[in-house]
C-alpha positions in Angstrom: 102.4 50.2 58.2 99.5 51.7 56.3 101.3 51.4 53.0 102.0 47.7 53.7 98.9 46.1 52.2 99.8 47.1 48.6 103.4 46.2 49.2 102.4 42.8 50.6 100.8 41.8 47.3 104.3 41.2 45.9 105.2 39.0 48.8 101.9 37.1 48.5 102.7 36.4 44.9 106.1 35.0 45.9 104.4 32.8 48.5 102.0 31.5 45.9 104.8 30.8 43.5 106.6 28.7 46.2 103.4 26.9 47.1 103.0 26.0 43.4 106.4 24.5 43.4 108.1 27.3 41.4 111.2 29.3 42.0 110.1 32.9 42.5 112.2 35.8 41.4 112.3 39.5 42.0 110.4 40.0 38.7 107.4 38.1 40.1 107.2 40.5 43.1 107.4 43.6 40.8 104.9 42.2 38.4 102.5 41.8 41.4 103.1 45.3 42.5 102.1 46.6 39.1 98.8 44.6 39.3 97.8 46.3 42.6 94.7 48.4 42.0 95.1 52.2 42.0 92.3 52.4 44.6 94.4 50.4 47.1 97.4 52.7 46.6 95.2 55.8 47.0 93.7 54.5 50.3 97.1 53.6 51.6 98.6 57.0 50.9 95.5 58.8 52.3 95.7 56.8 55.5 99.5 57.6 55.7 98.7 61.3 55.4 95.9 60.9 58.0 98.4 59.4 60.5 100.7 62.4 60.0 97.8 64.8 60.6 96.7 63.0 63.7 100.2 63.0 65.2 100.6 66.8 64.6 97.2 67.4 66.2 98.1 65.2 69.2 101.5 67.1 69.6 99.7 70.4 69.5 97.2 69.3 72.1 99.7 67.8 74.4 102.0 70.9 74.0 99.1 73.1 75.1 97.3 70.6 77.4 95.8 73.0 79.9 94.5 75.4 77.3 93.2 72.5 75.2 91.4 71.1 78.3 89.9 74.5 79.1 88.8 75.0 75.5 87.1 71.6 75.5 85.3 72.4 78.8 84.2 75.8 77.3 82.9 74.2 74.1 81.0 71.5 76.0 79.5 74.0 78.4 78.3 76.4 75.7 76.9 73.6 73.6 75.0 72.0 76.5 73.8 75.5 77.5 72.7 76.2 74.0 70.8 72.9 73.8 68.9 73.8 77.0 68.2 77.4 75.8 67.7 76.5 72.1 67.5 80.1 70.7 71.1 80.7 72.1 72.3 78.0 69.6 71.8 80.5 66.7 74.4 82.7 68.3 76.7 80.3 69.9 77.4 78.0 67.0 78.7 80.7 64.6 80.8 82.3 67.4 82.3 79.0 68.4 83.0 78.0 64.8 84.8 81.3 64.2 86.7 81.0 67.5 87.7 77.4 66.7 88.9 78.4 63.3 90.9 81.4 64.7 92.5 79.1 67.3 93.3 76.5 64.6 95.0 79.2 62.5 96.9 80.4 65.6 98.3 76.9 66.3 98.8 75.9 62.6 99.6 79.1 60.7 99.3 79.0 56.9 102.6 78.6 55.1 103.8 81.8 53.5 103.0 82.1 49.8 105.9 82.6 47.4 106.0 85.5 44.9 103.0 87.6 44.7 102.1 88.1 41.0 102.2 91.4 39.4 
């Protein structure tokens, strides 16, 4: 669905050709695809990657729903407490940032690297 806008350009060209009274061919559609700006293709593929990332994140959250809920409550409580007691923010933000990163790495481990140089 997110890659559809650049692909629709070819079909729009076919529709324009029919509206002008012509007989469109496959070549008309492919020539329209070639004229699509690179920026539109880049946006489409970035959005497609974004959807994949969001779906993985949602699966991880729903797979660990209770822990995710508790983590959210803990984060909220510490941030609200830190805003009330402002000096505590200097300690709580780095600790929460590290804890969030460690949790992220636990849920989404880095892929193993191949061949170590030598």
